C-alpha positions as CSV (number, residue, x, y, z in Angstrom):
1,M,123.6,102.1,103.3
2,F,124.1,98.2,103.5
3,T,127.5,98.4,103.3
4,G,129.3,97.6,107.0
5,K,125.5,96.2,108.3
6,S,123.4,93.6,109.2
7,V,120.4,92.2,107.9
8,L,118.0,90.0,108.3
9,I,115.4,88.2,106.5
10,T,112.5,85.9,107.2
11,G,111.1,84.0,105.3
12,G,114.7,84.4,102.9
13,T,114.4,81.6,101.6
14,G,111.4,82.2,99.6
15,S,111.5,83.7,95.8
16,F,112.0,87.4,97.2
17,G,114.4,86.4,99.6
18,K,116.7,85.2,97.0
19,R,116.6,88.0,94.4
20,Y,117.5,90.3,97.6
21,I,120.3,89.0,98.7
22,A,121.9,88.3,95.0
23,T,121.1,92.2,95.2
24,I,123.3,92.9,98.0
25,L,125.7,91.5,97.5
26,A,126.1,92.9,93.9
27,R,125.4,96.5,95.1
28,Y,127.3,95.9,98.7
29,R,129.0,94.4,101.4
30,P,127.1,93.9,104.1
31,K,128.7,92.7,107.2
32,R,126.1,90.2,107.6
33,I,123.6,88.0,106.0
34,V,120.9,86.5,108.2
35,V,118.2,83.9,106.2
36,Y,116.1,82.9,108.6
37,S,113.3,80.7,107.9
38,R,111.7,77.0,109.3
39,D,112.5,74.5,106.1
40,E,116.0,73.7,106.7
41,L,116.0,71.1,103.0
42,K,115.2,75.1,101.0
43,Q,118.6,76.3,103.6
44,F,120.6,73.7,102.6
45,E,120.0,74.0,98.7
46,M,120.1,78.3,98.8
47,A,123.7,77.8,100.9
48,Q,124.5,75.9,97.6
49,T,124.4,79.7,95.7
50,F,124.5,81.6,98.9
51,D,128.0,80.3,100.1
52,A,129.0,84.3,100.4
53,P,131.0,84.8,103.9
54,E,128.5,87.2,105.4
55,M,125.8,84.5,105.0
56,R,124.1,83.3,107.7
57,Y,121.5,80.7,108.0
58,F,119.0,80.4,110.7
59,I,116.6,77.2,111.5
60,G,113.0,79.5,113.4
61,D,109.9,80.4,112.9
62,V,108.1,83.7,113.5
63,R,106.2,82.1,116.1
64,D,108.9,81.6,117.6
65,A,109.7,84.7,119.9
66,D,112.4,83.5,122.1
67,R,114.8,82.0,118.8
68,L,114.2,85.4,116.5
69,K,115.1,87.6,119.6
70,Q,118.2,84.8,119.3
71,A,118.8,85.4,115.6
72,M,118.4,89.3,116.1
73,R,121.5,89.5,118.3
74,G,122.8,92.9,116.5
75,I,121.4,93.5,113.5
76,D,120.6,97.0,112.6
77,Y,117.9,95.9,109.1
78,V,115.5,93.6,109.0
79,I,113.0,93.0,106.1
80,H,109.8,91.0,107.6
81,A,108.8,88.2,104.1
82,A,107.9,84.9,106.2
83,A,103.9,84.3,105.6
84,L,101.5,82.2,104.8
85,K,100.4,83.3,101.2
86,Q,97.9,80.5,99.8
87,V,94.4,81.9,99.6
88,P,92.2,78.7,98.9
89,A,95.0,77.3,102.0
90,A,94.1,80.0,104.5
91,E,90.2,79.8,104.1
92,Y,90.9,76.0,104.8
93,N,93.6,76.3,107.9
94,P,92.2,79.7,109.3
95,M,94.0,79.8,112.8
96,E,97.4,78.5,110.8
97,C,97.9,81.6,109.4
98,I,97.5,83.5,111.7
99,K,99.9,82.2,114.2
100,T,101.8,82.8,111.0
101,N,100.7,86.0,109.3
102,V,99.8,88.0,113.0
103,H,101.3,86.5,115.6
104,G,104.4,86.1,113.9
105,A,104.5,90.3,113.4
106,E,103.3,90.9,116.6
107,N,106.7,88.9,117.5
108,V,108.9,90.4,114.6
109,I,107.9,93.8,116.5
110,K,108.9,92.8,120.0
111,A,112.2,91.0,119.0
112,A,113.4,93.9,117.1
113,L,112.8,96.2,119.7
114,E,114.4,94.7,122.1
115,C,117.3,93.8,119.7
116,E,118.0,97.8,119.2
117,V,117.1,96.8,115.1
118,E,117.6,100.1,113.4
119,K,114.8,100.2,110.8
120,V,112.1,97.8,110.3
121,I,110.1,97.1,107.0
122,A,107.2,94.3,106.7
123,L,106.3,93.2,103.0
124,S,102.1,93.3,102.4
125,T,100.0,92.5,100.0
126,D,97.3,94.3,97.7
127,K,95.1,92.1,99.2
128,A,95.6,93.6,102.4
129,A,93.6,96.5,100.9
130,N,89.8,95.8,101.4
131,P,90.3,92.2,102.5
132,I,88.0,89.4,101.1
133,N,89.8,86.3,102.1
134,L,91.6,85.3,105.3
135,Y,94.6,86.5,104.1
136,G,93.9,89.9,103.4
137,A,93.1,90.0,106.5
138,T,96.0,88.3,108.5
139,K,98.4,90.7,106.3
140,L,96.1,93.7,106.6
141,A,96.2,93.2,111.0
142,S,100.0,92.6,110.3
143,D,100.2,96.0,108.4
144,K,98.6,97.5,111.0
145,L,100.7,96.0,113.7
146,F,104.4,97.3,112.2
147,I,102.1,100.6,111.9
148,A,101.4,101.1,115.8
149,A,104.7,99.6,116.6
150,N,106.2,103.3,115.5
151,N,104.0,104.6,118.5
152,I,105.1,101.8,121.4
153,A,108.7,102.0,120.2
154,G,109.3,104.8,123.3
155,G,112.9,105.6,123.3
156,R,114.7,102.8,121.1
157,R,115.8,104.1,117.6
158,T,113.6,101.4,115.7
159,R,111.6,102.8,112.8
160,F,108.9,100.4,111.5
161,A,107.0,100.8,107.5
162,V,105.4,98.5,105.4
163,V,105.4,97.5,101.3
164,R,102.5,97.3,99.3
165,Y,102.6,95.7,95.6
166,G,100.9,93.0,94.0
167,N,101.6,90.3,91.3
168,V,104.6,89.3,91.6
169,V,106.0,87.6,88.2
170,G,106.9,84.2,88.2
171,S,107.1,83.9,91.8
172,R,106.1,80.2,93.6
173,G,102.1,79.7,93.3
174,S,101.1,82.7,90.8
175,V,99.5,82.7,87.6
176,V,102.6,82.4,85.0
177,P,104.0,79.4,85.9
178,F,100.8,77.7,86.6
179,F,100.1,78.5,83.1
180,Q,103.3,77.4,81.3
181,K,103.3,74.1,83.3
182,L,100.3,73.7,82.0
183,I,101.5,74.8,78.1
184,D,104.1,72.9,78.6
185,S,102.0,69.2,79.9
186,G,100.2,70.6,76.6
187,A,96.9,71.7,77.3
188,T,94.3,73.3,74.8
189,K,92.9,75.5,76.9
190,L,94.0,77.6,79.5
191,P,91.7,78.4,82.4
192,I,90.8,82.4,82.7
193,T,88.6,82.7,86.5
194,H,87.0,85.9,84.6
195,P,87.2,87.3,81.5
196,E,87.1,91.2,82.9
197,M,89.9,90.5,85.8
198,T,92.2,92.4,86.1
199,R,95.9,92.3,88.2
200,F,98.7,94.9,89.5
201,W,101.8,93.4,88.0
202,I,105.5,93.4,89.0
203,S,108.9,92.0,88.6
204,L,110.8,90.6,91.7
205,Q,113.3,93.0,90.8
206,Q,111.3,95.7,90.9
207,G,110.0,94.3,94.3
208,V,113.4,94.1,95.4
209,D,114.4,97.3,94.0
210,F,111.9,99.1,95.8
211,V,112.6,97.8,99.5
212,L,115.8,99.1,99.4
213,K,115.1,102.2,98.3
214,N,111.9,102.7,101.0
215,F,114.8,101.8,104.0
216,Q,116.2,105.0,102.3
217,R,112.6,107.3,102.1
218,M,111.1,105.9,105.4
219,Q,110.6,108.2,108.3
220,G,109.2,105.5,110.6
221,G,104.9,104.6,110.2
222,E,104.1,105.0,106.2
223,L,102.9,102.2,103.5
224,F,105.0,102.8,100.7
225,V,103.5,101.3,97.4
226,P,104.7,101.8,93.8
227,K,103.2,102.9,90.8
228,I,103.3,99.7,88.3
229,P,101.5,98.4,85.6
230,S,97.8,96.7,85.7
231,V,97.4,93.1,83.3
232,R,93.8,92.1,81.7
233,I,94.5,88.2,82.6
234,V,92.9,87.1,79.1
235,D,95.6,89.5,77.7
236,L,98.1,87.1,80.1
237,A,96.7,84.7,78.3
238,K,96.8,85.4,75.0
239,A,100.7,86.6,75.7
240,M,101.6,83.4,77.0
241,A,100.0,81.1,74.9
242,P,98.5,82.9,71.5
243,D,97.6,80.0,69.5
244,L,94.9,78.1,72.9
245,G,91.9,78.3,74.3
246,M,90.3,79.5,77.1
247,E,87.9,78.1,79.2
248,I,85.7,80.5,81.6
249,V,85.8,78.7,85.1
250,G,85.0,81.0,87.5
251,I,86.1,82.9,90.0
252,R,87.2,81.2,92.9
253,P,86.4,81.2,96.7
254,G,88.4,84.7,97.8
255,E,89.3,86.4,95.0
256,K,88.4,89.9,93.8
257,L,87.8,90.6,90.7
258,H,90.4,93.7,90.3
259,E,92.1,94.1,92.9
260,V,93.0,97.4,95.6
261,M,96.8,99.5,96.6
262,C,95.2,102.4,97.7
263,P,91.8,102.3,99.1
264,A,89.4,105.4,98.7
265,D,88.7,105.1,102.6
266,D,92.1,106.0,103.1
267,S,92.6,108.9,100.4
268,H,92.3,111.1,103.1
269,L,95.6,110.4,104.1
270,T,96.9,108.9,100.9
271,L,100.1,111.2,99.3
272,E,101.5,110.7,95.5
273,F,104.8,111.4,94.9
274,E,106.5,111.0,91.4
275,D,107.0,106.9,91.4
276,H,105.1,105.9,94.5
277,F,102.5,106.4,97.4
278,V,102.3,106.9,100.7
279,I,99.8,106.6,102.9
280,R,100.3,107.6,106.7
281,P,99.3,106.7,109.1
282,S,96.1,106.1,110.3
283,I,96.6,106.9,114.1
284,R,98.9,109.9,116.0
285,F,102.4,109.0,117.0
286,V,104.0,110.4,120.1
287,D,106.7,112.3,118.1
288,D,103.7,114.1,116.2
289,D,106.3,116.3,114.4
290,V,107.0,113.8,110.8
291,D,105.9,115.4,107.7
292,F,105.1,112.2,105.9
293,S,104.7,114.8,102.8
294,V,108.5,115.3,102.2
295,N,110.8,111.8,102.6
296,A,114.1,111.3,104.2
297,L,116.0,111.6,100.8
298,G,113.6,114.8,100.2
299,E,111.6,113.7,97.7
300,K,107.7,115.1,98.0
301,G,104.5,114.1,97.8
302,T,101.4,115.9,97.2
303,P,97.7,114.5,98.7
304,V,95.3,113.1,95.9
305,E,91.8,113.5,95.9
306,L,89.3,112.9,98.7
307,G,87.5,109.5,97.1
308,F,90.6,108.6,94.9
309,E,91.4,104.7,94.9
310,Y,94.7,102.7,93.4
311,N,93.3,100.0,92.0
312,S,94.3,97.9,88.7
313,R,90.8,98.3,86.6
314,D,91.3,102.0,86.5
315,N,94.9,101.9,86.6
316,P,95.9,104.3,83.8
317,H,99.1,101.8,82.5
318,F,98.2,99.2,81.6
319,L,100.6,96.2,79.4
320,T,99.2,95.6,76.1
321,V,99.9,90.9,75.0
322,E,103.4,91.9,73.5
323,E,104.5,94.5,76.2
324,I,103.3,92.1,78.6
325,R,105.4,89.1,77.0
326,A,108.4,91.0,77.0
327,F,107.8,92.4,80.7
328,N,107.4,88.7,81.6
329,A,110.3,87.7,79.6
330,R,112.6,90.2,81.4
331,A,111.0,89.3,84.6
332,L,111.9,85.5,84.8
333,S,115.5,85.8,83.0
334,E,115.9,87.7,86.5
335,A,114.8,84.5,88.5
336,V,116.3,82.3,86.8
337,E,119.9,84.4,87.1
338,T,119.3,83.9,90.9
């Protein structure tokens, strides 16, 4: 569906953006791919690898509404990946996080509507479900903005959806490269925040593929959640460094013991499909005849039980130590290929 189309990705120099662009170029023949981000050095470095004639690099910040409108002219599809994501940084710099994650989301929506973009998918996080830190709270606000945008589109063709998933193996600032750096530096112990801590686990390529598929599935207003495995952080440490000890250091400010992707409070809105969940919008749209139980690909979902919650602790699919080791090896090799 991307052949002959123009695509823009905000925050496109990040881990997701690089893998997404590599995938698009390998599978389709897009008319134009626009990388929209604020770091000129990262764009320069990225252009050394991604130098296809359809590539375009726009210096700009999602806080800059006018620049976004310039960049989105003639664009068919938008992926909104730009965000301030580090939990401690958000706690110490709350207004900066709000400006990028909330006001930036508003600017993306307004630019997409004004430029008659066809489809927009915003990337979210499990931290946006029942958030306890500012980063999660700003992403929840962003999710709400993108869902509600379908109601303010009026007669425009633009439709918006959200994709939410958990920890991406090997992404910048995540636990795997952190542990690996300690291992490589000769650490004798790995720091574990809590022995019972669990996380959802997904590879970068899985995340990209899920987003691409949801461009085909979406009707506008959905929040898509993939069915993915969980890992215990102590098992991750065993998989990466079986001969090292562990040191319990305590849960950091704003950190959860377990993550949630489909909250129990949204169970009356949640539909289960074969490989994913969809959380329907809580508000009624002007176009009220959308049947979210059947998506644009004809896949059918069924309502979950009232009170159902999809969390990393009760996930029926946990990876063993051996499975974690194999999973991480595949995920990291994909990142190197990019």
